[in-house]
C-alpha positions in Angstrom: 107.0 87.3 98.3 106.2 88.1 94.4 105.5 92.4 94.4 103.6 93.9 91.8 105.8 95.7 90.0 106.1 97.6 87.1 108.1 96.7 84.0 108.3 99.8 82.4 109.1 102.6 85.6 109.8 100.2 88.3 106.9 101.7 90.4 104.4 99.8 92.6 101.5 98.8 90.9 98.2 98.7 91.8 95.6 96.2 91.5 92.2 96.9 89.8 89.9 94.5 90.7 87.1 94.9 88.2 90.0 94.6 85.4 91.9 91.9 87.0 94.6 94.3 85.9 97.8 95.9 87.6 98.0 99.3 87.5 101.1 101.9 87.5 100.3 105.0 89.2 103.4 106.5 87.6 103.3 105.8 84.2 99.9 104.4 83.2 101.4 101.0 82.4 98.9 98.3 82.8 99.3 94.1 82.9 97.2 91.1 83.5 97.5 89.4 86.9 97.6 85.5 86.4 94.8 83.8 88.6 96.9 82.4 91.2 98.3 86.3 91.8 95.2 87.6 92.0 93.4 84.8 94.2 96.9 85.1 96.8 96.3 89.0 96.5 92.9 89.1 97.7 93.3 86.2 100.4 96.1 88.1 102.1 94.6 91.7 101.8 91.3 90.5 103.5 93.3 88.2 106.5 95.5 91.4 107.2 92.5 93.7 107.6 90.1 91.3 109.0 93.1 90.7 111.6 93.2 94.2 112.1 89.4 94.5 113.0 89.4 93.9 117.1 85.9 92.3 116.9 86.4 89.6 114.1 90.3 89.3 114.9 89.9 85.8 116.4 87.8 84.2 113.7 90.2 85.8 111.0 93.1 84.0 112.6 91.4 81.1 112.8 90.8 81.4 108.9 94.6 81.3 108.5 94.5 77.3 109.1 91.6 76.1 107.6 93.3 75.3 104.4 96.9 74.9 106.1 99.7 72.3 104.5 100.8 69.6 106.1 104.1 67.6 106.6 104.9 64.5 108.3 108.5 64.3 110.2 109.9 61.1 111.1 111.6 61.1 114.6 114.8 59.0 115.0 112.4 56.9 118.3 109.6 56.2 114.7 107.2 58.7 116.4 105.6 60.7 113.5 105.7 64.8 114.2 102.4 66.3 111.8 103.0 70.2 110.9 100.1 72.2 109.8 101.7 75.4 108.6 100.8 78.7 106.9 104.6 79.0 105.2 107.3 76.8 104.5 110.7 78.4 103.0 114.4 77.8 103.5 116.3 80.1 105.9 119.8 80.1 105.6 121.1 77.0 107.3 117.5 75.3 107.8 113.9 75.3 106.7 111.2 77.1 108.8 108.1 75.9 109.3 105.2 78.5 110.3 102.9 77.0 112.1 99.8 78.0 114.5 101.6 78.3 117.7 105.1 77.6 116.9 107.7 78.5 114.7 109.8 75.1 113.8 113.5 75.2 112.4 115.1 71.9 111.0 118.7 71.8 110.6 120.2 69.3 108.4 122.6 66.6 110.3 125.5 68.5 108.3 124.2 71.7 109.7 123.8 70.2 113.8 126.3 72.8 114.4 124.0 76.0 114.2 121.4 74.3 115.7 123.5 74.6 118.6 124.3 77.8 118.5 120.7 79.0 118.0 120.0 77.5 121.4 122.8 78.7 123.2 123.1 82.4 121.6 119.2 82.8 122.4 118.6 80.8 125.6 121.8 82.4 127.3 120.6 86.3 126.9 121.1 88.8 130.4 118.7 91.7 130.7 119.4 95.0 132.9 116.7 94.5 134.9 113.7 92.3 135.6 111.2 94.6 134.1 113.3 94.8 131.0 113.3 91.0 130.9 109.4 90.5 131.2 108.8 93.1 128.2 111.9 92.0 125.5 112.1 88.2 126.2 109.0 88.2 124.3 110.6 89.4 121.1 113.4 86.8 121.0 113.1 83.1 121.0 111.9 80.6 124.0 112.5 77.3 123.1 109.3 74.8 123.6 110.5 71.5 122.2 113.4 69.7 120.2 114.3 66.3 118.8 116.2 64.6 116.4 115.0 63.3 113.2 115.6 60.1 111.6 117.6 61.5 109.2 119.7 63.1 111.9 118.1 66.7 111.3 118.1 68.9 114.3 114.2 69.6 115.1 113.5 73.3 117.3 110.3 74.6 117.7 109.8 78.1 119.3 106.7 79.8 120.8 105.0 81.9 118.6 102.3 84.3 120.0 98.8 84.7 118.3 98.7 87.1 115.8 102.3 87.1 115.0 103.5 86.1 111.2 106.4 86.7 109.2 107.1 90.1 108.2 107.7 89.8 104.5 104.4 89.0 104.0 103.3 92.5 104.5 104.8 93.3 101.4 106.2 97.2 100.5 105.1 99.5 103.6 104.4 102.9 104.0 107.1 105.5 105.7 105.4 106.0 108.9 105.5 102.0 109.6 108.6 101.4 108.6 109.8 104.0 110.9 107.8 102.1 114.0 109.5 99.0 112.8 112.8 100.8 113.0 112.4 101.8 116.5 111.3 98.1 117.2 114.4 97.0 115.9 117.0 99.7 117.4 115.2 98.4 120.8 116.6 94.5 119.8 119.8 95.6 118.8 120.6 97.6 122.2 119.8 94.3 123.6 122.0 92.4 121.6 124.6 94.9 122.1 123.9 94.8 126.1 125.1 90.8 125.6 127.7 91.9 123.7 126.5 89.6 120.5 126.0 90.3 116.9 123.1 88.4 115.3 125.0 88.8 111.7 121.3 87.5 110.3 119.1 90.7 110.9 116.9 91.0 107.6 113.6 90.5 106.8 113.0 87.2 106.2 114.1 85.9 110.3 111.9 88.8 111.5 108.4 88.8 112.4 105.4 90.8 113.0 102.1 91.5 115.3 100.2 94.1 113.0 97.9 94.8 115.4 100.2 95.2 118.2 103.0 97.1 116.4 105.7 94.8 117.6 108.6 93.1 115.8 110.0 89.1 116.6 113.2 88.6 116.2 112.7 84.6 115.7 115.8 83.7 113.2 119.1 84.6 112.4 120.5 83.2 115.5 122.6 80.5 114.1 124.8 83.1 113.0 124.6 84.9 116.3 128.4 85.4 118.2 130.4 87.5 120.7 131.6 90.9 119.6 135.7 90.2 118.6 135.1 86.4 118.3 135.5 84.8 114.9 132.1 84.5 112.7 130.1 81.5 112.3 128.9 83.0 109.1 126.4 85.5 107.8 122.7 85.7 106.2 123.5 86.7 102.5 122.3 90.3 102.8 124.4 90.7 105.8 127.8 89.4 104.1 128.9 92.6 102.3 128.6 94.6 105.8 130.5 92.0 107.8 133.2 92.1 105.3 133.4 95.2 104.9 133.4 96.2 109.1 135.9 93.5 110.1 138.4 94.0 106.5 138.1 90.4 105.8 138.9 89.1 109.1 135.5 87.7 109.5 134.9 88.8 113.0 132.0 89.8 115.0 131.1 93.5 114.8 129.3 95.6 117.0 127.5 97.9 113.7 126.8 94.6 111.3 123.1 94.4 112.8 122.6 98.4 112.6 123.9 98.6 109.0 121.3 95.3 108.6 118.8 97.3 110.7 119.1 100.1 108.1 119.0 97.4 104.8 116.4 95.9 106.1 114.0 99.3 106.3 115.4 100.1 102.6 113.7 96.8 101.5 110.4 97.0 103.3 110.4 100.3 101.7 110.8 98.9 98.5 114.4 100.0 97.7 116.5 96.9 97.2 119.8 98.5 99.0 120.3 101.8 101.0 121.8 103.6 98.2 118.8 103.0 95.9 117.1 104.8 99.2 119.0 107.9 98.6 117.0 108.6 95.5 113.5 108.9 97.2 113.1 112.3 97.6 109.5 112.0 99.1 110.9 110.3 102.5 111.1 112.7 105.2 114.9 113.8 104.7 115.6 112.9 108.6 114.8 109.6 107.8 116.5 108.8 104.7 119.7 110.1 106.2 119.5 107.7 109.0 118.8 104.9 107.0 121.5 106.3 104.5 124.5 107.0 107.0 126.6 105.3 108.7 125.7 104.2 112.1 126.7 105.0 115.5 129.5 103.3 117.2 127.1 101.4 119.3 123.1 100.6 119.7 122.6 103.1 122.7 123.9 106.0 120.6 122.4 104.8 117.3 118.7 104.4 119.2 119.6 108.1 120.5 120.4 109.6 116.8 117.1 107.3 115.8 115.0 109.4 118.5 116.2 112.5 117.0 115.5 111.9 113.4 111.8 110.3 114.2 111.3 113.6 116.0 112.6 115.6 113.4 110.6 113.6 110.6 107.4 112.7 112.2 106.6 114.7 114.9 105.6 113.8 118.3 105.4 109.4 118.7 101.8 108.5 117.8 100.6 104.9 117.3 99.6 104.7 113.2 97.3 101.8 112.9 98.5 99.6 110.5 95.8 99.2 108.2 96.8 96.9 105.4 95.6 98.3 101.6 96.3 97.4 98.3 99.2 99.4 98.2 101.1 97.5 101.1 100.1 93.8 100.6 101.1 92.3 97.6 100.7 88.4 96.3 103.2 86.0 97.7 103.6 82.1 97.5 102.2 80.4 100.6 105.0 77.9 100.2 108.2 80.1 99.2 111.1 77.9 99.2 114.1 80.1 98.3 118.1 79.0 98.7 119.9 81.7 100.8 122.5 82.3 103.5 126.6 81.6 103.3 128.6 80.0 105.2 
């Protein structure tokens, strides 16, 4: 994701269409927006704004796929799989494709064990009761199909609900929107905790969002998941520092790693590269800032209770704040963004 950021002061720049300029509201710095950035900026701003218009949501979503990229993958039995995708990127140990009804993960032959771990960890989840299962099972992977490709890669396709997109498409968000995302992630961390699982891959790149419904989907990262106290299978690069710090180099799954990762993800959604930088933001509600920068509680249930108190102190009574995507919240990005990431 390419963010329009001021090179003079580091602030978030606003796009002026009339002059084709990115203007910093803090120091006044101006810079020309390259044509490709401008087109992508306008495309995603328009698409998400239309997506949130209830009357036009269906046709807006269909518009995403008119010019979708396409790729063919060869199965080991000789059949061809054609994928039409909105986004493709490197995701830790695999390549991720975001298709219309599926998220597809392709693990190279050398990472077959990670594909098996993905299926095992998200396929064996337990829930406190049937009601919780009906609610929470929506937000974790549901494997639709799998196969082996001709080159030995493992192909996994999971169900993706309509109106759900990679969270990193939204760019930098306002604090109230990040707050409801934290609430959803705390809920999912409680599910992980109930199953004695550490995901070790709770990052913005592994999360998906339904902007209209205010829901977060935890589709990625399960290839690193492991049971608390057992040896880890690795972690996403962003999580590695916390994992080593909490386990004192013993490489064991920690109950608080995902809670630390949740806070880092929130900081990045607010536009900060680290939680330490977040401390400098005096405009954030103090209780919100303190929650994100201080150490989490010992387990997810206690941490969620602490978040409830911080949320009320920061924003008062819970409200549904429409996620109206604006120039301040969505920035230009590459449709196809392949980047290296993750460590064993």
